N, C-alpha and C positions, 0 to 999 in steps of 0.2 A: 721078867726083871723087865727094867727098865731104866736104866743110867744106874745098872748094881742096887736097885730095889723091888725091893715086889711089890708089885700092883693090888690095890686091893678092888678086886671086884664084883658087881654086880648087878642082881637083875631087876629089870624094870617093865612088869608087861602089866596090860589089861584089868587087869587082878582087882587093881588098886581106883577102878573104875566100874568094876564090876562084871568084866570083860572072862571070857575063857579061857585065852591064849595059855599056854604052858611052858615052858621052856624048864632047862639044867644047862649048868656050865662047872665046867673042870680044865685048869691048867694043869699041865702035863712038861715035867723039867724034864731034861735030858742033860747029861752029862759028859763029854769024852776027853782026852788026853792034851786038846786044845780050845774049847769053850763048852760053856756052857749055856742053853736056850730055855727056854719055854715057848709051849703053845697054849695056845685059849681054844679049846675044845665050845662050840656055842651051839646047842639044838634043844630042838622041840617042834611044838605043833602054832599053828598061829590060825586062830579063827576070826577071819577076815565079815563075818556077818554083826551088825555093827559099829564097825570102824574099827578092829580092831588094830592093836601093834605090842612087840617085844623089844627090850631092847638091852643092852649089856653096856655098863660105863664102869669109868675106875678113873678117882682122880692123876692129874701126877705131879709129886708131893714137889712143893720146888719153886713145879711150874719146868720149862723146855730152858734151855743153858741156851745163851742171851745168843751168842755164834749159832745156832741150829741153824740148819742152812734145806735141810731135805730129811725128810722122813719116811721110811723106807717099810709098804705093809705090804702083807701079802694075802690072801682069802684065797676058799676055795668052797664055790657054791652048787646049787643043784640047779641055775641054769635061769633063774627068776629075778626080776629085777632085785633091789634091794639099795636099801640107803645108809650109807655111810656118813657120820655126822664128826668133826673134831670142835671141840669147842675149849675155848679160854676159860669157860665159866661166868661171865659175864653174860653172858645172852643167849639165852636158849633160841632150840631150830624157829621157833614164830615170830622169834623178835625179842627186843631187852625184856629180861624177866623182874619179876617188883613186887619188892617185899611189905607186908601191910605192917 
């Protein structure tokens, strides 16, 4: 959850372009007496031959509150280098998106 709302995660891998990378994701919720939280598990195999890619996305319904000053995110990785992007949805990682 984020700001009390359930995030709607979806994967987007190179399969949309004929690639062969494969991913899985699951959200694990935890609750105790003081709070509740959730953890996103994103895993898989990326096939970089031919420029493979894997991604996971979720919109933030209603956007970030206007008084937001920071966002804290924790990662556990495997020692390799990865790209992490945040977007307001108006631009892609490659420049402005255009709709025809």
